[in-house]
C-alpha positions in Angstrom: 18.5 4.0 -7.2 20.3 6.2 -4.7 20.4 10.0 -5.1 23.3 11.8 -3.5 22.1 14.9 -1.7 25.6 16.2 -0.7 25.8 18.5 -3.7 22.7 20.4 -2.4 24.3 20.8 1.0 27.4 22.5 -0.3 25.6 25.6 -1.8 23.0 27.6 0.2 19.6 27.8 -1.4 20.6 25.4 -4.3 17.8 23.8 -6.2 17.7 20.6 -8.2 15.3 18.4 -10.2 15.4 14.7 -10.9 13.2 12.4 -12.9 14.0 8.9 -11.6 12.4 5.6 -13.0 10.7 3.2 -10.6 12.5 -0.1 -10.9 10.2 -2.4 -8.9 8.0 -4.7 -10.9 5.9 -6.0 -7.9 4.7 -4.4 -4.8 5.4 -6.9 -2.1 4.4 -6.9 1.5 4.5 -9.6 4.2 1.0 -10.8 3.2 0.8 -10.2 -0.5 2.7 -9.7 -3.7 0.9 -7.6 -6.3 2.0 -6.8 -9.9 2.6 -3.3 -10.9 0.8 -2.6 -14.2 1.9 0.9 -14.9 4.3 3.4 -13.3 5.5 6.9 -14.0 8.8 8.5 -13.3 9.4 9.9 -9.8 9.7 13.6 -10.1 11.8 15.0 -7.3 12.7 18.6 -6.5 15.2 19.5 -3.9 16.0 22.8 -2.2 18.7 23.4 0.3 17.3 25.2 3.4 20.6 25.6 5.1 22.2 23.8 8.1 22.0 20.4 6.5 18.2 20.7 5.9 16.6 19.9 2.6 13.1 20.5 1.3 11.8 17.8 -1.0 8.8 17.8 -3.3 8.1 14.5 -5.0 5.3 13.1 -7.1 4.6 9.8 -9.0 1.8 7.5 -10.0 1.6 3.7 -9.9 -1.1 1.3 -11.0 -1.2 -1.9 -9.0 -3.2 -5.1 -9.7 -5.0 -6.4 -6.6 -7.5 -9.2 -6.1 -10.8 -8.0 -4.9 -11.1 -8.8 -1.1 -14.6 -10.4 -1.6 -14.7 -12.1 -5.1 -10.9 -12.4 -5.8 -11.3 -10.9 -9.3 -8.2 -8.9 -10.4 -8.7 -5.1 -10.4 -6.3 -2.3 -10.9 -5.9 0.8 -8.7 -4.0 3.9 -9.6 -2.2 5.7 -6.8 -1.1 9.3 -7.4 1.3 10.4 -4.7 2.4 13.9 -3.9 4.9 14.4 -1.1 6.3 17.6 0.5 8.9 16.9 3.2 11.5 18.8 5.1 14.4 16.5 5.8 16.9 17.2 8.5 20.2 15.4 7.7 21.6 16.4 11.1 19.5 13.8 12.9 21.1 10.5 13.9 19.2 7.2 13.8 18.7 7.4 17.5 17.3 11.0 17.2 14.9 9.8 14.4 13.6 7.0 16.6 13.2 9.3 19.6 11.2 11.9 17.5 9.2 9.1 15.8 10.6 10.2 12.4 9.8 7.5 9.9 12.2 8.6 7.2 14.0 5.3 6.6 14.9 5.9 3.0 17.7 8.3 3.8 21.1 7.0 4.8 23.6 9.8 5.6 23.3 12.0 2.4 21.8 9.4 0.1 18.1 9.1 -0.8 17.0 5.5 -1.7 14.2 6.3 -4.3 12.8 2.7 -4.4 12.5 2.6 -0.6 10.8 6.0 -0.7 8.3 4.9 -3.3 7.6 1.7 -1.4 7.0 3.5 1.9 4.7 6.1 0.3 2.7 3.4 -1.4 2.4 1.4 1.8 1.0 4.4 3.6 -1.5 5.0 0.8 -2.8 1.5 0.5 -6.5 1.0 1.4 -7.5 -1.4 4.1 -9.8 -3.3 1.8 -9.8 -3.4 -2.0 -13.2 -4.1 -3.7 -14.0 -4.3 -7.4 -17.2 -2.4 -6.6 -18.9 -1.2 -3.4 -21.8 -3.7 -3.7 -19.5 -6.7 -4.5 -21.4 -9.9 -3.4 -18.2 -12.0 -3.1 -18.0 -15.8 -3.6 -20.3 -18.5 -2.2 -18.7 -20.0 0.9 -20.0 -23.4 -0.1 -19.5 -23.9 -3.8 -17.1 -21.0 -4.6 -19.1 -19.4 -7.5 -18.6 -15.7 -8.0 -22.0 -14.3 -6.9 -21.5 -11.1 -9.0 -21.7 -13.1 -12.3 -24.1 -15.9 -11.4 -26.2 -17.2 -8.5 -26.0 -20.7 -6.9 -28.5 -23.1 -5.4 -26.7 -23.6 -2.1 -28.6 -23.5 1.2 -28.0 -20.1 2.6 -29.5 -20.8 6.0 -26.8 -20.1 8.5 -27.4 -21.6 11.9 -25.7 -20.4 15.0 -23.3 -23.1 16.2 -24.3 -22.5 19.8 -27.8 -23.8 18.9 -26.6 -27.1 17.4 -27.6 -29.1 20.5 -31.1 -27.8 20.6 -31.4 -28.5 16.8 -30.4 -32.1 17.5 -33.2 -32.4 20.1 -35.8 -31.0 17.7 -34.6 -33.4 15.0 -34.8 -36.4 17.4 -38.5 -35.5 18.3 -39.4 -35.3 14.6 -38.4 -39.0 14.2 -40.8 -40.1 16.9 
């Protein structure tokens, strides 16, 4: 959904409030696609600061279902996002690039709420999602979830650089 900010630019110190629904059902990146389990309305407050500058306060919460990075069990994470930004609508695309301004969700006087939510969630994503801090993961040989049961696989990991010397020892055992 796009919000038109031009009405705030016409009157000095004008304020406005919007409650906008989040329309996306999945949070999709280049690597993953995760289901959104729960989402709130995006609460946005605007205030005209003069000279085509707008102050924005926004807040929302989203619960996303992720697979655990170690055991692949589905877990849900809630993200509560609060944003306070001063937006300068005088800047051109070239000026934004030069100033390293990452506000890509504003086009002229329109605010793309879905793009805003996506960008804020992307910034708040953790590098690694675990079901618990001491998650044991899955066995790399048989694939069993080590959090729920143990397996009888050989856990001795040999350094591949030592494989030739292991072959020599095994040859001497046969003699």
